C-alpha positions in Angstrom: -23.2 -36.6 58.5 -22.8 -32.9 58.4 -19.1 -33.2 57.5 -19.9 -35.5 54.6 -22.5 -33.0 53.2 -20.1 -30.1 53.5 -17.4 -32.1 51.7 -19.8 -32.9 48.9 -20.7 -29.2 48.5 -17.1 -28.2 48.4 -16.3 -30.8 45.8 -19.3 -29.7 43.6 -18.2 -26.0 44.0 -14.7 -26.8 43.0 -15.9 -28.8 40.0 -18.1 -26.0 38.9 -15.3 -23.4 39.3 -12.8 -25.5 37.5 -15.0 -26.4 34.5 -15.2 -22.9 33.0 -11.4 -22.5 33.3 -10.9 -25.7 31.4 -13.2 -24.5 28.7 -11.4 -21.2 28.6 -8.1 -22.9 28.1 -9.5 -25.0 25.2 -10.9 -21.9 23.6 -7.6 -20.1 24.0 -5.8 -23.0 22.5 -8.1 -23.0 19.5 -7.6 -19.3 19.0 -3.8 -19.8 19.1 -4.1 -22.5 16.5 -6.5 -20.4 14.3 -4.6 -17.2 14.6 -1.6 -18.2 12.3 -4.0 -19.6 9.8 -6.1 -16.4 9.7 -2.9 -14.3 9.4 -1.6 -16.4 6.5 -4.9 -16.2 4.7 -5.0 -12.4 5.2 -1.5 -12.0 3.9 -2.2 -14.2 0.8 -5.3 -12.2 0.0 -3.4 -8.9 0.4 -0.5 -10.1 -1.8 -2.9 -11.3 -4.5 -4.6 -7.9 -4.5 -1.3 -6.1 -4.7 -0.1 -8.2 -7.6 -3.5 -7.7 -9.4 -3.1 -3.9 -9.1 0.6 -3.9 -10.0 0.2 -6.2 -13.0 -0.2 -3.5 -15.6 3.0 -1.7 -14.4 4.9 -5.0 -14.2 3.7 -6.0 -17.7 4.8 -2.6 -19.0 8.2 -3.0 -17.5 8.7 -6.5 -18.9 7.3 -5.4 -22.3 9.9 -2.6 -22.5 12.6 -5.4 -22.9 10.7 -7.4 -25.5 10.7 -7.0 -29.3 7.7 -5.3 -30.8 6.3 -8.5 -32.3 6.2 -10.2 -28.9 4.7 -7.4 -26.8 1.0 -8.0 -27.4 1.3 -11.7 -27.9 2.7 -12.5 -24.4 0.5 -11.4 -21.5 2.8 -12.8 -18.8 5.2 -10.7 -16.7 8.0 -13.3 -17.0 10.9 -11.9 -18.9 12.1 -14.4 -21.5 14.2 -12.0 -23.6 16.3 -9.0 -22.5 16.6 -6.3 -25.2 18.0 -2.9 -24.3 17.5 -1.5 -27.8 14.0 -0.2 -26.9 15.5 2.2 -24.4 18.2 3.3 -26.8 15.7 3.8 -29.6 13.2 5.6 -27.4 15.9 7.9 -25.9 17.0 9.0 -29.4 13.7 8.8 -31.2 13.4 12.6 -31.7 15.6 15.5 -32.7 16.3 16.1 -29.0 17.1 13.2 -26.6 14.3 12.2 -24.3 16.1 13.7 -21.4 15.5 17.2 -22.9 11.7 16.7 -22.4 12.2 15.5 -18.9 14.2 18.6 -18.1 11.3 20.7 -19.5 8.9 18.8 -17.2 11.2 19.4 -14.3 11.2 23.2 -15.0 7.4 23.3 -15.0 7.2 21.1 -11.9 9.7 23.2 -9.9 7.9 26.5 -10.8 4.5 25.0 -9.9 5.8 23.6 -6.6 7.3 26.9 -5.6 4.2 28.8 -6.6 1.9 26.5 -4.6 4.1 26.5 -1.5 4.3 30.3 -1.3 0.8 31.3 -2.4 -1.2 28.5 -0.8 0.6 28.9 2.5 0.0 32.6 2.6 -3.6 32.3 1.7 -4.1 29.5 4.2 -2.6 31.6 7.0 -5.0 34.5 6.1 -8.0 32.2 6.3 -6.9 30.5 9.5 -5.5 33.4 11.5 -6.7 36.8 10.1 -10.1 38.3 10.6 -11.4 40.3 7.7 -14.7 41.2 6.2 -16.3 38.4 4.1 -13.9 35.8 5.3 -16.5 33.0 5.4 -17.9 34.0 2.0 -14.5 34.0 0.4 -13.6 30.7 2.0 -16.8 29.1 0.7 -16.1 30.5 -2.8 -12.6 29.0 -2.6 -14.0 25.6 -1.6 -16.5 25.7 -4.5 -13.7 26.1 -7.0 -12.5 22.6 -6.0 -15.6 21.2 -7.7 -15.0 23.3 -10.8 -13.6 21.1 -13.6 -10.7 22.5 -15.7 -12.7 22.0 -18.9 -15.1 24.8 -17.9 -12.3 27.4 -17.5 -9.8 26.3 -20.1 -11.4 28.3 -23.0 -11.4 31.7 -21.3 -8.0 31.0 -19.8 -6.6 30.2 -23.3 -8.1 33.4 -24.7 -6.6 35.5 -21.9 -3.2 33.9 -22.1 -3.2 34.0 -25.9 -3.8 37.8 -25.8 -1.0 38.1 -23.4 1.3 36.2 -25.8 2.0 33.4 -23.3 1.1 30.5 -25.6 4.1 28.3 -26.3 5.6 29.3 -23.0 5.5 27.7 -19.6 3.9 30.8 -18.0 0.3 29.6 -18.4 1.2 26.4 -16.5 3.2 28.2 -13.7 1.5 31.6 -13.1 -1.9 30.2 -12.0 0.0 28.3 -9.2 1.6 31.5 -8.1 -1.9 33.0 -7.7 -3.1 30.2 -5.3 -5.6 28.6 -7.7 -5.2 25.1 -6.1 -8.0 25.3 -3.5 -7.3 21.8 -2.3 -3.9 22.7 -0.9 -5.3 25.9 0.7 -7.9 23.9 2.5 -5.3 21.3 3.5 -3.0 24.0 5.0 -5.9 25.9 6.7 -6.9 22.7 8.5 -3.3 22.2 9.5 -2.8 25.7 10.8 -6.0 25.5 12.8 -4.4 22.6 14.7 -1.5 24.8 15.8 -2.2 26.4 19.2 -3.1 30.0 19.1 -1.2 30.5 22.3 2.0 30.5 20.3 0.8 33.5 18.3 -0.3 35.3 21.4 3.1 34.8 23.0 4.8 36.1 19.9 2.6 39.2 19.9 3.6 39.9 23.5 7.2 40.0 22.2 6.2 42.5 19.6 5.9 40.1 16.6 3.6 41.0 13.7 1.8 38.6 11.3 4.8 38.4 9.0 7.2 37.3 11.8 4.6 34.9 13.3 4.0 33.3 9.9 7.7 32.9 8.9 9.2 32.0 12.3 6.4 30.1 14.1 3.7 28.8 11.8 5.7 28.0 8.7 8.3 25.7 10.5 5.4 23.8 12.0 3.8 23.3 8.6 6.5 21.0 7.2 4.2 17.9 6.9 1.6 20.0 5.1 4.2 21.6 2.9 5.7 18.1 2.1 2.2 16.8 1.2 1.7 19.8 -1.1 5.1 19.2 -2.8 4.5 15.5 -3.5 0.9 16.0 -4.8 2.0 19.0 -7.0 4.9 17.0 -8.4 2.8 14.0 -9.3 -0.1 16.0 -10.7 2.0 18.4 -12.8 4.4 15.7 -14.0 1.5 13.6 -15.2 -0.5 16.5 -16.6 -1.3 16.1 -20.3 -4.3 18.2 -21.1 -3.1 21.6 -20.0 0.3 21.1 -21.6 -1.2 19.9 -24.8 -3.3 23.1 -25.0 -0.5 25.6 -24.4 2.6 23.9 -25.9 2.7 23.2 -29.6 6.4 23.6 -30.4 8.3 20.3 -30.2 11.2 21.8 -28.4 8.9 22.9 -25.5 7.3 19.5 -25.2 7.2 18.0 -21.7 7.4 14.3 -20.9 3.6 13.4 -21.4 3.6 15.2 -24.8 6.8 13.5 -25.9 5.3 10.1 -25.0 2.2 11.0 -27.1 4.5 11.9 -30.0 5.6 8.3 -30.2 2.0 7.2 -31.3 1.5 8.0 -34.9 -1.9 7.1 -36.5 -0.4 7.0 -40.0 2.6 4.8 -39.4 3.6 1.9 -37.2 4.2 2.7 -33.6 7.3 1.6 -31.8 5.6 0.2 -28.7 8.8 -1.1 -27.3 10.2 2.4 -27.2 7.0 3.8 -25.9 7.0 1.4 -22.9 10.7 2.0 -22.3 10.3 5.8 -22.1 7.2 5.3 -20.0 9.2 3.4 -17.5 11.9 6.1 -17.5 9.2 8.8 -17.0 7.8 6.9 -14.0 11.1 6.7 -12.2 11.0 10.3 -10.9 7.5 9.8 -9.6 8.4 6.6 -7.7 11.6 8.3 -6.3 9.7 11.4 -5.1 7.0 9.3 -3.5 9.4 6.9 -1.8 11.5 9.8 -0.4 8.5 11.8 0.7 6.0 9.3 1.8 6.8 10.0 5.5 5.8 13.7 5.1 2.8 12.6 3.0 1.4 10.3 5.7 2.2 12.7 8.5 0.6 15.6 6.7 -2.6 13.8 5.9 -2.9 12.2 9.3 -2.4 15.5 11.2 -4.6 17.6 9.0 -7.6 18.7 10.9 -6.3 17.4 14.2 -6.6 19.7 17.2 
């Protein structure tokens, strides 16, 4: 009798232990079935969102190959005609070819990039490694300038540069970068330098290195991600800048790419929108190329900024 009871207990225990495992297997099977469905739905939503955001750019590209009378009557991104005349007309629309204005933009961009890399890195090293009187106050003032819009300072800047005779030159666009006026990049580099171990500086000082040698031989080579981020952002912002260039550049020969694109639009005559879209596509190509080539440094620089 006792043996029979023991067997029943063992059977019931085995049944209870096996039941949850069977339920777990069923749940695992359901999850395996639902996982591909969820993944497919997620990818469909992401692709739809990407197409929605890219639609204006794709429409501009397709419209650059359409005749003017079909640009605003066809909202689709499907290309039914292929006309290269818009690119030829846009490239030769002014006294100078459109490449002349892209070269002007390149000159301004190169000067601004070099100015930001040199001045902002030096200022960031001073804030991150040096100890001087009023350091926190000056750093706070520098951060406050990030919130200062350009429209507040554009009038006194224009008066000052006009008295210096710099209007209709590229100096008002480049010189402020040489003076470390972009507080965003200074803050970015300060956070990056703070993540570099100070033991490297101390080891260099034992070998007799000063601040100049520590900066150029130790800190600067480790700042490549932050410098790459600064280069990419400076290129995009300066290349697309319209307001500052419109204020200081009035001679057509000095026009940059944004000003040349604005010159296509004439309020008193018909605008060649096909040529406008064609040259807009051409002007966007350098931005896409720089972003694609430097996105590794951009992601690395933003991801490691502030890390310790």
